[in-house]
C-alpha positions as CSV (number, residue, x, y, z in Angstrom):
1,M,240.2,209.2,105.4
2,S,241.4,211.2,107.6
3,D,238.7,214.7,107.7
4,V,241.7,217.2,108.3
5,R,243.4,219.3,105.9
6,W,247.0,220.0,106.7
7,G,249.0,223.2,105.5
8,Q,252.6,223.7,105.8
9,I,254.0,222.7,108.4
10,P,257.1,225.4,110.6
11,E,259.6,224.0,112.7
12,V,258.4,223.6,116.2
13,R,259.6,222.2,119.2
14,K,257.4,219.0,120.6
15,P,254.4,221.6,121.1
16,I,252.1,221.4,123.5
17,L,248.7,221.3,122.2
18,L,246.1,224.1,123.6
19,A,242.7,222.7,123.1
20,A,239.1,224.4,123.2
21,F,235.3,224.5,121.8
22,E,233.3,226.8,121.7
23,G,229.5,225.6,123.9
24,W,229.2,223.5,126.3
25,F,231.9,223.6,127.7
26,D,232.5,227.2,126.9
27,A,230.7,229.5,129.1
28,G,231.6,232.9,128.0
29,T,233.2,232.1,125.2
30,S,236.1,231.8,127.9
31,A,238.4,229.2,126.8
32,T,237.9,229.3,123.4
33,T,238.9,233.3,123.9
34,A,242.5,232.1,125.8
35,V,243.8,230.2,122.9
36,E,243.0,232.9,120.9
37,W,244.4,235.6,122.8
38,L,247.2,233.2,122.2
39,R,246.9,232.6,118.8
40,D,247.7,236.6,118.4
41,R,249.4,236.8,121.4
42,Y,252.1,234.2,119.0
43,E,251.8,235.4,115.5
44,A,250.8,231.4,115.4
45,E,250.4,230.4,111.5
46,P,247.7,228.4,110.3
47,V,249.3,225.1,110.6
48,A,245.8,221.9,109.5
49,A,242.2,222.7,109.9
50,I,239.2,219.4,110.9
51,D,237.0,220.1,108.0
52,A,233.5,220.5,109.1
53,E,231.3,218.5,106.2
54,E,231.2,215.8,108.3
55,F,230.6,216.9,111.8
56,Y,228.4,219.9,111.6
57,D,224.6,219.7,111.6
58,F,225.0,223.1,109.2
59,T,221.5,223.8,110.5
60,Q,222.5,224.6,113.9
61,Q,226.1,225.6,112.8
62,R,225.4,228.0,109.9
63,P,228.1,228.8,107.5
64,E,228.1,232.9,106.9
65,V,228.1,235.3,104.2
66,R,231.1,237.8,103.7
67,L,231.4,239.7,100.7
68,E,235.4,240.3,100.4
69,D,236.6,242.7,97.9
70,G,233.5,242.6,95.9
71,D,233.1,238.7,95.8
72,R,230.4,236.9,97.6
73,V,232.2,233.7,100.0
74,I,230.7,231.3,101.6
75,V,233.1,230.6,105.9
76,W,231.9,226.9,106.3
77,P,232.7,226.5,110.8
78,E,236.2,224.4,110.3
79,T,238.2,223.6,113.6
80,A,241.2,225.2,113.3
81,V,244.6,224.5,114.2
82,H,248.0,226.9,114.5
83,A,251.0,226.7,115.6
84,A,254.0,229.2,117.3
85,A,257.5,228.6,118.8
86,V,257.7,230.3,122.3
87,A,260.7,231.6,122.9
88,G,262.4,230.8,126.3
89,S,260.8,227.5,127.0
90,D,261.1,224.0,126.0
91,N,258.5,223.4,124.0
92,D,256.5,225.2,121.2
93,L,253.2,225.9,121.8
94,A,250.5,223.9,118.7
95,L,246.5,225.7,119.1
96,M,243.6,224.1,118.4
97,A,239.9,225.9,118.8
98,G,236.3,225.4,116.9
99,V,233.1,224.9,118.0
100,E,231.6,221.8,119.7
101,P,231.0,219.2,116.4
102,H,227.1,217.6,116.8
103,L,228.2,214.1,114.6
104,R,230.6,211.6,114.9
105,W,233.0,212.8,118.1
106,R,235.3,209.3,117.8
107,T,236.1,210.3,114.4
108,F,236.6,214.0,115.0
109,T,238.8,212.4,118.2
110,E,240.9,209.9,116.2
111,D,241.4,213.8,114.0
112,V,242.4,215.5,116.9
113,I,245.0,212.9,117.8
114,E,246.0,212.8,114.0
115,V,247.3,216.1,114.9
116,A,248.7,215.5,117.7
117,Q,250.4,213.1,116.7
118,R,251.9,214.6,113.7
119,L,252.6,217.1,115.5
120,D,254.1,215.3,118.0
121,C,253.1,216.3,121.3
122,P,254.7,215.2,124.1
123,L,250.9,216.8,125.9
124,V,247.2,218.3,125.2
125,V,245.3,221.0,127.3
126,T,242.5,221.3,127.3
127,L,240.1,224.7,128.1
128,G,236.8,224.5,129.6
129,A,234.0,226.9,131.8
130,M,231.2,226.2,133.3
131,V,228.0,228.8,135.2
132,G,227.9,227.1,138.5
133,G,227.3,229.6,142.3
134,V,230.3,231.2,142.0
135,P,229.4,234.8,143.3
136,H,231.4,238.0,140.0
137,T,233.3,239.4,142.8
138,R,235.6,237.0,143.5
139,P,238.5,235.1,141.9
140,S,237.9,232.8,139.9
141,T,238.7,229.5,141.2
142,V,240.5,226.7,138.5
143,T,240.3,223.3,138.9
144,G,243.3,221.0,137.2
145,S,242.2,217.2,136.5
146,T,244.7,214.1,134.7
147,T,244.7,210.8,134.3
148,S,247.9,210.2,133.8
149,T,249.3,208.7,137.8
150,E,252.6,210.3,137.5
151,L,251.7,214.0,135.5
152,G,248.5,214.2,138.2
153,S,250.8,213.5,141.2
154,R,253.6,216.0,140.0
155,L,251.6,218.3,140.0
156,G,249.0,218.7,142.9
157,L,245.8,218.0,140.1
158,G,243.7,215.2,140.5
159,R,242.3,212.5,138.8
160,P,238.4,213.2,136.7
161,T,235.4,212.3,138.9
162,Y,232.6,213.8,137.1
163,E,230.0,211.3,136.0
164,G,227.1,212.2,134.0
165,P,226.2,213.6,130.3
166,T,230.0,214.8,129.0
167,G,230.7,217.4,126.4
168,I,233.7,216.7,123.2
169,V,236.4,217.7,125.7
170,G,235.1,214.2,127.8
171,T,235.5,212.5,124.5
172,L,239.2,213.9,123.6
173,H,240.2,212.9,126.6
174,D,238.9,209.1,127.0
175,G,240.7,208.4,123.4
176,L,244.3,210.8,124.0
177,D,244.3,208.2,127.4
178,R,244.1,204.9,125.4
179,V,246.8,206.3,122.6
180,G,248.5,207.4,125.7
181,I,249.0,210.9,125.0
182,P,248.8,212.9,128.9
183,A,246.3,215.2,128.5
184,V,246.0,217.7,131.5
185,S,241.9,219.4,131.5
186,L,241.9,223.1,132.6
187,R,238.1,224.7,133.2
188,V,237.3,228.0,135.2
189,G,233.7,228.4,137.1
190,V,231.5,231.4,135.9
191,P,228.9,233.0,137.3
192,H,225.8,231.7,136.5
193,Y,223.5,235.0,136.8
194,V,225.6,236.2,133.9
195,A,227.1,233.2,131.1
196,G,227.2,235.5,128.6
197,P,229.5,235.7,126.9
198,P,232.1,238.1,126.9
199,N,233.6,236.9,129.8
200,P,237.6,238.1,130.5
201,K,237.4,237.2,134.0
202,G,237.4,234.0,133.1
203,T,239.9,234.2,130.4
204,R,241.9,235.7,132.5
205,A,242.4,232.7,134.4
206,L,242.3,230.8,132.5
207,L,245.3,231.7,130.4
208,Q,246.8,232.1,134.2
209,R,246.5,228.7,135.7
210,F,247.7,227.7,131.7
211,E,250.9,229.8,132.5
212,Q,251.6,228.8,135.6
213,V,251.7,225.0,135.0
214,T,253.6,225.1,132.0
215,G,255.8,228.3,132.3
216,I,254.5,229.7,128.9
217,R,253.8,233.3,129.3
218,T,250.6,234.3,128.4
219,G,250.5,237.4,129.8
220,W,247.0,237.2,131.7
221,P,247.4,240.6,133.2
222,D,246.8,242.9,130.5
223,L,244.0,241.7,130.2
224,D,243.3,243.3,134.2
225,R,242.0,246.6,133.0
226,A,238.8,244.2,130.9
227,V,237.9,242.5,133.8
228,A,238.2,245.4,135.9
229,E,235.7,247.2,133.8
230,W,233.5,243.8,133.1
231,E,233.4,243.5,137.3
232,E,231.9,247.5,137.1
233,R,229.5,246.4,134.9
234,V,228.2,243.4,136.7
235,S,227.7,245.1,139.6
236,A,225.9,248.1,137.8
237,A,223.6,245.4,136.1
238,V,223.2,243.7,139.9
239,S,222.3,246.6,142.0
240,S,219.3,247.5,140.5
241,D,217.5,243.9,142.0
242,D,217.5,243.4,146.0
243,E,216.9,239.8,144.9
244,V,220.3,239.2,143.5
245,V,222.5,241.4,145.5
246,D,221.4,239.4,148.7
247,Y,221.8,236.0,146.4
248,V,225.1,237.4,145.5
249,H,226.6,238.3,149.1
250,Q,226.3,234.6,150.0
251,L,228.0,233.1,147.6
252,E,230.2,235.7,148.6
253,E,230.3,233.7,152.2
254,E,230.2,230.3,150.6
255,V,233.6,231.1,148.4
256,D,235.2,232.8,151.5
257,R,234.3,229.8,153.8
258,R,236.0,227.6,151.1
259,A,238.8,229.4,150.2
260,T,241.1,226.9,149.2
261,E,243.2,226.5,145.9
262,E,242.6,223.8,143.0
263,L,245.3,223.7,141.8
264,P,249.0,224.0,143.8
265,S,250.5,227.5,143.1
266,G,254.4,226.6,144.2
267,D,257.1,228.4,141.7
268,D,258.4,225.4,140.6
269,L,255.4,224.1,139.7
270,A,256.7,224.4,136.3
271,A,259.8,223.5,136.2
272,E,258.3,220.0,137.2
273,F,256.0,220.4,134.6
274,Q,259.3,220.4,132.2
275,R,260.9,218.0,133.8
276,F,258.3,215.2,133.4
277,L,258.0,216.2,130.0
278,R,262.1,215.6,129.5
279,E,261.7,212.3,131.2
280,Q,258.8,211.0,128.6
281,D,261.1,212.4,125.2
282,E,263.6,210.0,126.6
283,D,261.6,207.3,127.0
């Protein structure tokens, strides 16, 4: 029996499913904030939710009690799905955000696949954020990968090479690959010495790359002011510790030596992506 609770499904045109999960793979909540940003920007409508009962240890992810018009209401954690029409694009958006489940990951993956199939999503894009040795003073680097050989060659994306403990995103990509739904992973690095939320710089980088790959406008420049203020606050905090200042300088030198983009930046990237989706639809 499915754990997906469906509401009214609006008319959407082969929406791209964009998903992020708060937890191990969402440093600074950069990824889930990016999904929420698009949900608000496009005034997305709720269409479904994955019931939390089977997937969460409520001693770790506790429900919240709220008062609404004087009544006591318990709000349970859930993975919510919203959909939005995107003017000027061949594809609309399906937006999934929630907390990484604690239990039954294979069943949870099946529920996500159900969402993608019922909404007729031609592609799933997952967003993530990882702590690492990156300075807050340099542009955030986004790495992209896909298990689809054709999509990878056309968009310049590598195949996943990570080995080790994984999260729900890794499990989800494996499940999507098994049922033949193309999937792309976009991951941003955030400074490990300031990994707490919020991190608007990581969010902006993910939104910028998602727009670059898909051609869907995300409004990422609207975060420029928040990013500048965040950088100023971090720099002010770091300046009081000479050891941290020296460490940041070492990270800057290392990043400047590498100084390469992990994803292609050509103007025709989104057009190639759209051609891929059209060909998939024709097949």
